[in-house]
N, C-alpha and C positions, 0 to 999 in steps of 0.2 A: 287522904291521898296527898302526896308530896306537892309542895308549892314550888314553882319555878319562876325565875326571872326571865322574861322573854323580850325580844326586840324585833319588831316588824319594820322592814324598810319599805320606802315608797319614793316615787319621783319627787324631787324638790317642789315645794309649794302645795303638796297634797297631804301634808301632815295632819291638818285639822280634820279633813274628811276621814282619814284612816283612824284617827283617835276616836271619832264618833262611832265608827264601825266597831272598834274594839270594845268600847263601853257598852254598845248594844248587845254584844255577844257575852258580856259578863266579865270582861277583863278588869282587874283591880289595879290601883295605884298607877293610873294611866298618865304618862308624861310625854308631851311632844318634844322631840329632838330634831336636829337638822336631818332631813331626809329619812325620818323614821319616828317610831313611837315605842317607848319603853313601857312595859306593863308586867303584871304578875298574874299567875293563874296555875291551876293544876294541869295534869296531862290532858284531860278532856278539853280544857280551854285552849291548850296548844293545838290540839287536833282541830277544834272548831275554827281557830284562826286560819289554819292551812286550807280548810275546806270552804270557808264562808267569806273570807276577806276579799273584797272586789278590787281594792285600790293598792294592795300590798304587792311588793316584789318578792320578798323572802321573809321567813319567820325563823329567827335564831333562838336557841335555848342556851343561855349563858352558863358556862361551866366554871370559869375562873377569870379573875382579873389580877394581874401581877405586873410589877415594874420591870422594864427592859432597858438596861443601859449598855448591854453588850450582846453579842451573838450568843454567848454562853447562857446569859440570862433567859433568852427566848427558849433555848433548848431545855434548860432546867425547869422553867415554868410549865412547859407543855408536858414534860416527863413526870411531873408531880401528880398528874391525873392518873387514876387507875383505869387505863384504857380497856382492860378486860371487862369492865362493867358495861362497856358500850359496843364492843365488837369482838368476834371470835378470831383466832389466829388465821383462819383460812378465809375470812371475809375480805371484802375489797374496801378501798379507802381513796378519798380525794381530798385535797387541801386547797383552800383559797386564802390568799394573804394580801392585805393592803396596808399601807403605811402613810401617815401624814405627819410632817414636821418631826420625823424621827432622825436622830443623829446616829443611833446604833445601827439601824438597818433601813435602807431606802430602796433596795433592789427587791421587788416583790417576788421574783422568781427564786432568789436566794432565800428569802424569808420562808417561802412555802417549802423549800427543800429542808430547812432546819426543823420546821414543824413536823414534816413527814419523818425525818430521821429520828426525832425524839420518840414518836409513836412506834415506829418500826423496831427501833432498838429495844424498847421496853418489852414489846411482845416477843421478840426473838430471844431475849435473855430469859424469859420465863417459860416459853413453850418451844424454844428452838425452831420456831416457825414464824414467818412474817406475813402480814396481810398483803394482798395484791393491790396495785394501783389501778384504778379505773376512773378516768376523768369524765366518763359519760354518765353512767348510772351506778355509782358505788353503793355499798351497804350503808356507809355513813359518809357525810361530807363535813369536814372540819373547817371552820373559818376563824381566822385571826385578824383583828383590826388593831394596828399599833398606832396610837396617837400620842405624839410627843414621846414620853418614856413609859407609857402605860399600855399594856396589851389586854385586849378582851378576847378570850378564847370561847368559842361557841360551837354548838352543833347546828348545822343548817337543816332544820326540819322539813323545809320545803323541797330541798334537793335540787330543784331547778326553779327558775323564776315563775312565780305564781301567775304572771300574766298569760302563761301558756295554759290555755283551758283544755287542751286535748281535742280541739275541734278543727284546727286550721291545718291545711296541707302544708307540710314542712317547707316545700320549695317556694311557697307564696309569701312574700313579705307584705306586711300591712303598713299603710302610711302612719297609723297610730297603734300603739299597743293597747291590749284589752283593758288594762287597769286605768290607763288614761281615758279611754272611751267611757268606762264606768264612772270615773270622776266627773267627766263632762255632763253625763246624764244626771248624776246625783246633785251637782251644783246647779243644774238647770231646772230642778223641781220635778223630774220625771216620775219618781215614786208617787208623789201626790197626784199628778195628772193621771197616771195609770190607774191608781186606786179609784179615781172618779170616773173611769171608763174612757178617758181621752185617748186619741190615736197618736201614733208616732210615725213620722215619715223622714227618711234620709234620701233626698233627691240626688245625691252623689255618693251612693252607698258603697262603691268599690266592692271589696270582698266580704262585706256584711259585718264588719266589726261592731259598729254602733248598733246595728239591728239586733245582733245576737246579745249584746250586753243589755240592751233595752228589754228584750224578751226575758232574760234571766232575772233582771230586777223586778219586772212586773209579775213574773210567775213564781217568785220566791224560789228560784232555781239556784242551788249552790254552785258558784263558779268553778269549784274544784271537783265537781261530781263526775265529770267525764275523764279526769286524769287517771292514768294507770301507774303513775310513779310519784312518790313523795320520799323525801330524805329519811323519814322515820321508819319506813317499811322494813328496812334491813337492820335497824337498830336493836340491840339486845333487849332494851327496855320497852320495846314496842308492845302495846296492849292490843292484840288483834281483836278480841271480842268487843272491847270498847269502840274501836274504830268501825267495826262492822255495825254496831248499834247506831253510830252517828250516820253512817251511809244509808241505813234503812230509813232513819228519820228524815234525811235529806230527800230521799226518793219520794217518800210520802208527801212531804211539803211541795215538791215539784208537781206531783200529780194533781194535788188540790189547787195549786196556783195556775196550772195550765188550763184548768176548767174555766177560769175567768180572765183569760188573756185578752187584752184589747187589740184593736187593729194595729199591726206593725207592718210597715211597707217600705220598700226602697226602690229607687230608680237609678239606672246608670246608662250612659250613652254607649258603652262598649259591650257588645254581645258576649265576648269571651269572659269579661269580668262578671257578667250576670251568671254565667255558667259556674264560675268559681264560687260566687256567693251562694248559689243554690246548693252546691256540694257541701259548703261549710254548714249551711242550715240543716242539711240532712245528717251530717256528722253529729250535730247537736241533738238530733232526734226531734227537730222542730219543723220538719217538712209539712207543708200544708197549713202551718200556723203563722208563717211570715211570708208576705207577698213581695216578690221581686220581679221587675220587668225592665226591658230595655226602653228607655225614654230619654229624650233630650231635656236639658235644663229648661229650655223655653216652653216645653210642653208639660212641665211639672204642675200638677193640680190634684187636689184630693177628690176622691169619689164622693158623690152626694150623700152616700150612706155613712161616710166616716164622721165620727164625732170630732169636733175641733180639739186639737191637742198641741203636740210639740213637733216642730220641724227642726231637725238637728243635722249638722253635717260638718265635715272637715274639708273645706274647699281648697283648691291648690294655692300655693304661694307664688310670688313672682316679684322681681325687682329691676332687672336691667332695663334700659330704656325701651328697646323694642319689645322685650318680653313683658315688662310691667304693663304696657298698654293693653296687650292681649288679656292679661289677667284682670286689669281694671275694667275692661269691656265686659268680661264674664261677670264680675260683681255687679256692674250696673244693670245688666240684663237680669241677673238673679234678683236684684232688688225690685225691679219692675214686676217680676213673677210673684214675689212675695206680696206686694201691694195689691195686685189684681186678683190673686187666687187664694190667698191664705188669710184674709181678714178675720180677726178674732182668734187666730192661733198665736201661740208663743213660738219663738225661734231661738236657736242657740248655735253658734259656730265658733270654732277655734281657728285663729289666724296668727301669722307671725308679723304681719305688717298692719298696724292699726289704720294706716292711711287707706288701705283697701276697704276696710269696714265702712269708712265714710262714704265710699262709692255706692253703698246699698241704698242710701237715702232714707235710712231708718235710725232714729235716735235710740241708742242702747242704754241699758242700765250700766252701772259702774263696771268696767272691765275687770275680769279676774285673771291674775297671772297664773299661767301653767307652763310646764316644760314638756315639749314633744321631743323625747330624747334629750340632747343637750340644748336644743333650740328654745329660747324663750318665746312664748306665745301669749295671746290674750283670748280669753273666752268672752265673747260678746253675747248678750241675751237681750231679746227684743219682745215687746208686746206689739203685735202687728195690728195696729189701729190707726185711724186717720190722724190723731194728734201727734203720732210719732213720725209721720211722713215729712220729708223735705226734699228739695231738689238739689242734689250734690253738684257743686261747681268743681271742675277739674283743678287739682292743685299739683303742678308739675315740680320737678326738681328746680327749675329756674325760679319759680315763686319762692321756694325755700331759700335760694341764694339771695333773692331780692329782699326777703325778710331779714336775712343776716345783715344786709346793707342798711335796711331801715333801722334795725336794732342798734347799729353802731352810730346812728344819727348822722350819716354821711349824705351829702347831696351831690348832684351832678357837678355843681361848681367846685365842690371840695375835691372830687376825684376826677382827674384829667387823664387824657390819653398819655401824657408824659410819664405818669406813674407806671403805666403798662410798659412803655418803651424802656424805662429804666430797669424794670424787673427783667425784661427780655435780655437787655445787655448784660446784666449781672449773671443771669443763668447761662448765657452764651459763653461768657468768659470762663466759667467753671466747666461746663459740660463739653464744650468743643475740645478742650485740652484732654479731658478724660476720654472722650470718644476716639481721638487720634491715638492715644496711648493704647487703647484696647482694640484698635482696628475695627471700630464700629462706625458704619456709614449711616445708619438710620436710628434716630433716637428722639425721645420726647424732650422738648426744650422748655415748655411752659405747661403747667397742669392746674389751671384755675387757681393760681397762687393768690390772686386778688379776687375776692368774691364778686366785686363789681364787674369784673371782666371774666365771665364764666366760659372760657374757651380752653381748648387743648391745642397746643402748637407742636407739630411733629416735623422733624427734619428728615428728608430722604435725599441721599446723595448717590447719583449715578453718573450718566454722561453730563447731567446738569444737577443743580441743587433745587429740589422742590420742597414746598412747605404745604403741609396738609393742616388746615385749621378747622376745628369742629366747635361750633357754638350751639348751646342749647337754645331751642326756640323760646323766644320771650313769651311770658304768660300774657293773657288778655288784660290783666290788671295794669300792665305797664304800657305807657303811651308808646304806640308803634313808632312815632316819629323820633322820640328819644332813643328807643332801642336801636333803630336804624342808624342814628347819628353815632351812637357808641360803637356799633359794629363797624361802621365805615371808618371811624378813627383807628380802630385796631388794624383793619386791613390796610390803612395808609401807613401805619407805623412799621409793620412787619417788613416790607421790602426795603425800607430805609435802614432799619437796624441790621438786617442780614445782607444788605447790598446785593440784592437779586432783582430781576425784572418782576413787575407786578403780575405778569401772566404766568409766572411759575409758582404763584400762591393760590391754592385752591381752598374754597370754603364749603363746608357742609353744615347745615343746621340740623342737629339731631332731633328731628321731630319724632314724637312717639308714633310708632307705626299703627296704621289701621289694622283691622282684622283681616289682612290679606296676606298673600304669599310673602314670606320673609325675605325672599330673594328678589323682590321687585327692584327694577333698575331706577336710578335717579336721572340718568341721561343716556344718550346713545352715541357718545363720541367715539368709542372703540379705541381710545388712546391709552395704550399700555406702555410702561417703561420698565427697564431692567435695573434692579438694585442687587447688592450683594450682602451676604451675611455668613460668616464663618466658612468662607470658601464655596458657598452655594449661591446660585443666582435665582432670582425670583421676579416674576412679572407682577407689577403693581398698577393700579388704576386709581387715579385721584378724582375722577369726575363722574363715573357712571354708577358707583355703588357707595353705600354708606360707609363701609369698611374698605380698606385699600387692597386687601388680599394677604396681609400679614399682620398678626397681632404683635406689636413691638414688646409688650410686657412679658411675652412668653419667650423672649430671646434666650435667657439662661437655661430654661428647660430644653429648648431645641438643641442648644450646644451640648448639654449634658447627654441627651439622646445620641448625638453624633459621636461623642467620646466613648459611649458604652456599646455602640452598635456592632463593633467588629465581630463577624461570624455569627451574628444573632438573627433570629426570625422576628420581624417587627410587625406589630399591629397598630394601626392608627384609626381610632374611632371618633366619629363626628369630626372628620378630618379637615373640613373647610377646603382650603386650596392646596392641601397636601404638603405644607412647608416642613412639618416634622418628618414626613416620609422621605423628603429629599435629604434632609440632614442625616437620617438613618442610613440611606443608601450611600451617601458620601462618606459616612463613617465606617463602611464595610459590611453592612447588613447583607446576609446571603439571600434574603427574601423579604418582602413586605407586602402587607395587605392594607389598603387604604379604603375606608368605608365612609360614605356620606350619602345623604338622601337627595342632594341637589345636583341636577345635571349641569347647572351653571358652574358650580364649584368644582365638580369632577373634571369638566372640560378645562377649567383653569389649572387644576392639578396636573392634568395630562400635558399641558403646555409647559408647566414648571419641570415635569419629568424630562420632556424633550430638550428643554433649555440646558439641563444638566447631564444629558446623555444617559439617562436612566431607562433601562429597557427590560430585558428578560428577567423574570423572577420577581418583578415588582408589579402587583396587580391592583387595579382600581375597580371598586365594586359600588354600584349605586343601590343602596338599600336603606331602610329604616334600621338604624343601629340596634335598637331594642329588639326588634324582630329577628334580625340577623344573628345577634348574640344568642338568643334563645334557641334558634334553629341549629346553630353550630354546637351548642351545649348538649343538644338532644341526640347528636349523631353517635353511633356506636364507636366510631374512631374519631375522636374530637381533634381538630387541628390544635397544635400547640405552638405557643409563641414565647420567646425568651424575654421580649421587651414589648410592653404595651403602653400606649399613650391614650388617655381617656379624658377628653375635655368637652363635656356635654353642655348644652345650653341651660340657662337657668330655668326657663319655662318654654314650652312649645305646645301649641295646639294646631300645628300646620295641617292643612287639608290632606297632606300626603301621609299623615299618621292616623291610626285608628282611634287613638285616645290621647288625651293631653299628657305631657311629661312635665314633672316638677322635680327638680334636682334634689330638693330637701326631702320630699316624701319618697322619692323613688331611687335614691342613690344606693341604698343597701342592696336591693335586688339587682341593680345595674352592676355593682361591683361584684356581687356573688356570681353573676353570669360571666363576667369578664375573667374572674379568677379561675373558673373552670377551664379556660383556654390557656392559662398561664403554666408554663413548664415548671418543673419541680424547683429549679433554682432561678426562676424568672423574676422579673421586677415589673410592677405596674405603677405608672405615674398617673395620679388622678388629680385633676385641676378643676376649679370652678371660680367663676367671677361673682357668685352670689354673696353679697357683703355680709349677710346675716347667717351664712351657712354654718351648720354645726355637724361635724362628722359623728355618726352614731357608732362610737367605738365599742359600746357594749354589745351591739348586734353583730359586730365584726371582731369579737374578742379572740377568735381563733386565728386571726391573721396578724402578721407583723406589720405594724403601721408606724411610720415616722413622719411627723410634720416637718416638711422642708420648705415651707412658704417663705421664710426669711431669706433662704439661700436662692430662691428663684425669682425674687423681686429685684430687678436691676436698679442701678444707681439712679437712672433718669426717671424712675417711677417711685423712688423712695419716699416722696412727699405724700404718697397715698398707699399706706401699708395694707389696705384692704382691696387693692386693685385685683388681686386674685389670691386663692389659697391653693396649696399643692401638697400632696402626700406621696411618700414612697411606700408601696405595699408589696409584700411578698408572703409566701406561705409560712 
């Protein structure tokens, strides 16, 4: 049988696991590459790779490698292949093209067209007939990777990503892909634990991704066995009897493996998610073999009959000050549950913020780097035994800033309030002139420029000039007297530098929020003031709430919305006080829908509407945006919007929501639901303040996505390039 050169792709950092899988299947000349593994084998080996590899994305069969220094070189190199050996004239075809460091071709769409033209022209010249283009499930899928001036031309034997096991409901997005889930389990020692009869529990199981992968590993269940499509099924060289033999063998191995399947169970706090998980388990033919039930994290515990084994999960991420504390509380509670109910078990979890892992109070083995989509994460592994227990001490952002100060070997006598005052004067000289030229009344003057003075200072100009000062709460490791002295010095300098009365300077200490309502008031003054922005008026409050009612860093995107709103239907999700909706209405939007879950903020938005004379056609809706989007998307006649602004929180587990929301894990489904309501030529602006956020462009590959973050960060926030990220998305 002919030998082929094959290349299997995998998420970055999983190359070693994939290489071990390929060697176990019988692959030869195995070489790890960046995000993939090169190997050789016959057609049976290629089929086994597609059927059995748990951590791969795709399997390519290399056809040719040739130099490309011009567009014509690409065309000629592709045309040298005898394509009649691979497809018939009336078959279908799809082409994927990617390039890195190529001078000849850097437009992937153009490159794919040249490849397609070469194949089609050859077939038409010989048969006077050309293959059809089918981007969904073609007879063959051709892939070209152009690196520098060398092209690799391959057939995509997998056809579509191998992480799609054929069990998941298409409309349900998973927080992690199946091949990453398999890698987590393999690196956590699950095969050995399962072989010894150990149990597996995922106490935050979601739609059952980890549970299903664990069951397939334990039962010797081929991950591709439930798929009904591979890229080789329409290939002229496909050996159907050989493939059928491998399927029969895989089914026999599955039946034998299921007979000795250990306990695999999952809990989730959301009833609807449990229903979805059970459906996925049924789709896999594993009903009755995996136990799933609705249960809170605090109540997670194994049954007495379960053998000790592996607890594994993908807990939520979180970073912003208020959001991070909610997430940190979740981790602390989870750590207590592990210590009290799972002694003698092993545990594994993947997280994006190692600081949160510290909150568990368990010493982990050496963290393993993995990537959840584009987001770098750490896999933490624990032995849940008393020697690994410790009591975590909260470490806030202020402690990190203090550490910076200590590392620079500065003392309180070295750093005086005069340094802060000088920096304030310097910033004022520059920014006040800029703000006047741009007709901007409210802007950020100081943004923790000096780590010793970790405050943000914002100027608001209306009938008076007000200053909103935010200082992070000092950590317990800092002498409270010294911290108060430092803060008092700042508060004394600001009125002098800005020449305003001290009662027009407001201070908030951004304490991390307890696990209570995120809209909790700080005071009850009821003192609102009017400011202006881009011809719009807004009510702001400096004393009663942590935030003032307007996010200054979003000024450019609000103005962009105003400029583009003429004649448009506008949708504002997670709308806060409705400032973007006011800008849209002022810009000539024919209608708007403003959705938020908080009565407090919707009342505030109504006052902003009234202040600007906005009435008919502009609707305020109190609802959970996630639920509201899903309901609208399910309507036979879906509402359509020409312009959508989507600025969700980083993390929320508000009591008003049925389940926790995590922007990194949940953004794909959120964007999918929003795009359903987007008119054909509409534009969606998506923004997030999560500093480590990575947009999963692969999962959204069918959309046009443009990163406009740099254009939406204003001059006064330019010292912090990660204050937010923003994308322009269209169909």
